C-alpha positions as CSV (number, residue, x, y, z in Angstrom):
1,M,-6.3,-4.3,1.4
2,D,-7.3,-6.4,-1.6
3,M,-9.7,-3.8,-3.6
4,V,-8.7,-3.2,-7.5
5,F,-10.1,0.2,-8.3
6,T,-9.9,2.1,-11.3
7,T,-9.5,6.5,-11.1
8,L,-8.5,9.3,-13.1
9,A,-4.7,10.4,-13.3
10,H,-4.9,13.7,-13.3
11,H,-7.9,16.9,-14.2
12,H,-8.9,16.5,-17.7
13,T,-11.4,18.9,-19.8
14,A,-13.8,18.2,-22.4
15,D,-16.6,20.2,-24.4
16,I,-19.2,19.5,-27.1
17,I,-22.0,22.4,-28.3
18,E,-25.4,21.5,-28.5
19,K,-28.2,23.6,-30.0
20,K,-25.9,26.9,-29.5
21,S,-25.3,25.7,-25.8
22,R,-21.6,24.6,-24.7
23,F,-21.6,22.4,-22.6
24,I,-17.8,21.5,-21.2
25,A,-17.3,18.8,-18.5
26,D,-14.5,18.8,-16.0
27,A,-13.4,15.2,-14.7
28,F,-11.4,15.0,-11.3
29,P,-9.4,12.6,-9.7
30,I,-10.7,13.0,-5.5
31,R,-10.0,11.0,-2.1
32,S,-13.0,12.1,-0.2
33,V,-16.1,14.6,-0.5
34,A,-14.0,17.9,0.7
35,D,-12.0,17.5,-2.2
36,A,-15.1,17.1,-5.0
37,E,-16.5,20.5,-2.7
38,A,-13.5,21.7,-3.6
39,A,-13.2,21.1,-6.6
40,I,-16.8,22.0,-7.7
41,A,-16.1,25.8,-6.3
42,A,-13.4,25.8,-8.5
43,V,-15.2,25.3,-11.4
44,R,-17.9,27.8,-10.0
45,Q,-15.7,30.5,-10.2
46,A,-14.0,29.7,-13.4
47,H,-17.5,30.1,-14.8
48,P,-18.7,32.6,-13.0
49,A,-21.2,33.9,-15.7
50,A,-22.7,29.8,-16.5
51,R,-26.1,28.7,-16.1
52,H,-26.0,25.0,-14.2
53,H,-23.2,23.5,-13.1
54,V,-24.1,19.7,-12.6
55,Y,-22.1,17.6,-11.1
56,A,-21.9,13.7,-10.3
57,Y,-18.9,12.0,-7.5
58,R,-18.6,8.8,-6.8
59,I,-16.1,8.2,-3.0
60,G,-15.2,4.8,-2.2
61,V,-14.2,0.8,-3.3
62,G,-16.8,-1.9,-3.3
63,V,-19.9,0.3,-2.7
64,P,-19.4,3.5,-3.3
65,Y,-20.3,7.0,-1.4
66,E,-21.9,8.2,-4.7
67,R,-23.8,11.8,-4.6
68,F,-25.1,14.3,-8.0
69,S,-27.0,17.7,-8.8
70,D,-29.2,18.4,-11.1
71,D,-28.2,22.4,-10.2
72,G,-31.6,23.6,-11.7
73,E,-31.8,21.3,-14.9
74,P,-34.9,19.6,-14.7
75,S,-35.2,16.4,-12.2
76,G,-33.5,13.7,-13.5
77,T,-32.4,15.1,-17.0
78,A,-28.2,16.0,-16.0
79,G,-26.8,14.6,-12.6
80,R,-27.5,11.2,-12.8
81,P,-27.2,11.0,-16.4
82,V,-23.3,11.7,-15.8
83,L,-23.2,9.5,-12.9
84,E,-24.9,6.6,-14.9
85,V,-21.3,6.8,-17.0
86,M,-19.2,7.2,-14.1
87,R,-20.7,3.6,-13.0
88,R,-20.5,2.0,-17.3
89,Q,-16.9,3.3,-17.3
90,G,-16.3,2.1,-13.5
91,I,-14.6,4.9,-12.5
92,D,-14.3,5.6,-8.7
93,N,-13.0,8.1,-6.9
94,A,-13.5,10.9,-8.9
95,L,-16.0,13.9,-9.6
96,V,-17.9,15.3,-12.6
97,V,-18.6,19.0,-13.1
98,V,-20.7,19.5,-16.3
99,T,-20.9,23.5,-16.5
100,R,-23.7,24.5,-19.4
101,Y,-23.7,28.1,-21.2
102,F,-27.1,28.6,-22.7
103,G,-27.2,29.2,-26.5
104,G,-30.6,30.2,-26.4
105,I,-32.9,27.1,-27.3
106,L,-34.3,25.0,-25.4
107,L,-33.2,21.2,-25.6
108,G,-36.2,19.5,-23.6
109,A,-35.7,16.6,-21.4
110,N,-34.6,14.0,-24.0
111,G,-31.8,16.2,-25.3
112,L,-30.6,17.1,-22.0
113,V,-29.7,13.9,-21.0
114,R,-28.0,13.3,-24.4
115,A,-25.9,16.4,-23.9
116,Y,-24.9,15.7,-19.6
117,T,-24.2,12.4,-21.2
118,E,-22.1,13.5,-24.3
119,A,-20.1,15.8,-22.3
120,A,-19.1,13.5,-19.1
121,A,-18.9,10.7,-21.1
122,A,-16.1,12.3,-23.6
123,A,-14.4,13.4,-20.3
124,L,-14.0,10.8,-18.7
125,T,-13.4,8.2,-22.0
126,A,-10.2,10.8,-22.9
127,A,-8.8,11.0,-19.5
128,P,-5.6,9.4,-18.4
129,K,-7.1,6.4,-16.2
130,L,-5.1,4.9,-13.0
131,R,-5.4,1.4,-12.5
132,C,-5.1,1.3,-8.2
133,Q,-4.3,-1.6,-5.7
134,P,-2.2,-2.9,-3.3
135,M,1.4,-2.8,-4.3
136,V,4.6,-3.5,-2.1
137,E,8.0,-1.6,-3.0
138,I,11.5,-4.4,-2.8
139,V,14.4,-2.5,-2.1
140,V,16.9,-4.9,-3.8
141,T,20.5,-4.9,-3.2
142,C,23.0,-7.4,-4.9
143,D,26.5,-7.9,-6.4
144,Y,27.8,-6.5,-9.0
145,S,28.7,-10.3,-10.7
146,H,24.8,-10.6,-10.0
147,Y,23.2,-7.2,-11.3
148,G,23.6,-8.0,-15.7
149,K,21.3,-11.1,-14.7
150,L,18.9,-9.5,-12.8
151,E,18.5,-6.6,-15.1
152,Y,18.1,-9.3,-17.8
153,Q,15.3,-11.3,-16.1
154,L,13.4,-8.4,-14.9
155,A,13.0,-7.4,-18.7
156,Q,12.0,-10.6,-19.4
157,A,9.4,-10.5,-17.0
158,G,8.0,-7.2,-17.8
159,I,9.7,-5.2,-14.2
160,A,10.3,-2.2,-14.0
161,L,13.8,-1.8,-12.5
162,R,14.2,1.1,-10.6
163,D,16.5,4.0,-9.6
164,P,19.6,1.8,-9.9
165,N,22.3,3.5,-7.6
166,F,25.9,1.6,-8.6
167,A,28.4,1.6,-4.7
168,D,29.9,-0.7,-3.4
169,T,27.1,-2.9,-4.1
170,V,24.2,-2.2,-6.3
171,S,20.4,-1.2,-5.0
172,F,17.5,-1.0,-7.1
173,R,14.0,-0.8,-6.8
174,V,10.8,-3.4,-7.9
175,I,6.7,-2.1,-7.6
176,V,4.3,-5.1,-8.0
177,P,1.2,-6.3,-6.9
178,D,1.1,-7.1,-3.5
179,E,0.6,-10.8,-3.9
180,H,3.3,-11.7,-6.2
181,A,5.3,-9.8,-3.6
182,Q,6.7,-13.2,-1.9
183,Q,7.0,-14.9,-5.1
184,T,9.5,-11.9,-6.7
185,A,11.2,-11.8,-3.5
186,Q,11.8,-15.5,-4.1
187,Q,12.6,-15.1,-7.4
188,F,15.5,-12.8,-6.8
189,A,17.2,-15.6,-4.2
190,D,16.9,-18.5,-7.2
191,W,18.3,-15.8,-9.4
192,T,21.0,-15.2,-7.4
193,G,21.9,-18.2,-5.0
194,G,20.6,-16.6,-2.6
195,Q,23.0,-13.9,-2.5
196,A,20.2,-10.8,-3.0
197,R,19.4,-8.9,-0.4
198,C,15.2,-8.2,0.1
199,D,13.8,-5.6,1.7
200,V,9.6,-5.8,1.4
201,C,8.0,-3.1,2.7
202,P,4.8,-3.0,3.7
203,A,2.0,-2.5,1.2
204,E,0.7,0.5,-0.2
205,Y,-2.6,1.5,-2.8
206,M,-0.7,3.0,-6.1
207,G,-1.7,3.0,-9.3
208,I,0.0,2.4,-12.4
209,T,-0.9,4.4,-15.6
210,P,-1.1,2.7,-18.9
211,N,2.7,3.7,-19.5
212,G,3.7,1.9,-16.3
213,D,4.6,5.4,-14.0
214,V,3.7,4.3,-10.4
215,I,1.8,7.2,-8.6
216,R,1.5,7.3,-5.0
217,D,-1.1,8.2,-2.4
218,V,-4.3,7.1,-4.3
219,W,-6.3,5.8,-1.0
220,I,-9.3,7.2,-0.3
221,D,-11.0,8.8,2.7
222,P,-14.1,7.3,4.3
223,P,-16.7,10.4,3.5
224,S,-17.7,11.6,6.3
């Protein structure tokens, strides 16, 4: 596991009006084709009177599996522009569905491309992002005499100290990139004269929000 990708933290919606037509863009994080199909079906169910439900999605890292649909719009004016927005913003493992309520005025090919592009960009730009990469959880156990120093050193290093538990000894968790795990464990040994115990868990993909929250289970299932 050595690849980093950016996806969405959660579902986000944005909409625009173009010559009386309403374009509603729903952006979803997804893990699989089944996730994408379920989300598309849910959007269709939520907007049964809409004329079009254009979509595009990307699944995978490196060379992602991609699919798009114009859903009745002229070829090349809808689904592909939405996909291009996702590519430009570097969003993986995500789906964008743009629902159009026709306003009675034809937009022409250029107008459709512009509207679908702007709607997708509005949703993706505003959506909270997750930077996902292999991370390691380290469970640290130490004496009370070392805890204050470790708390200070972690704050200086910008590493969050999580879930402290005060019993006969103090235990807490830190989560760091896989590539920094051994270095971090060695730092705990250096800071405590080898007295702190570090249990290093196996690496797994996790997502980090801009405010430092950790979300697990962000890895994707291979497309079928």
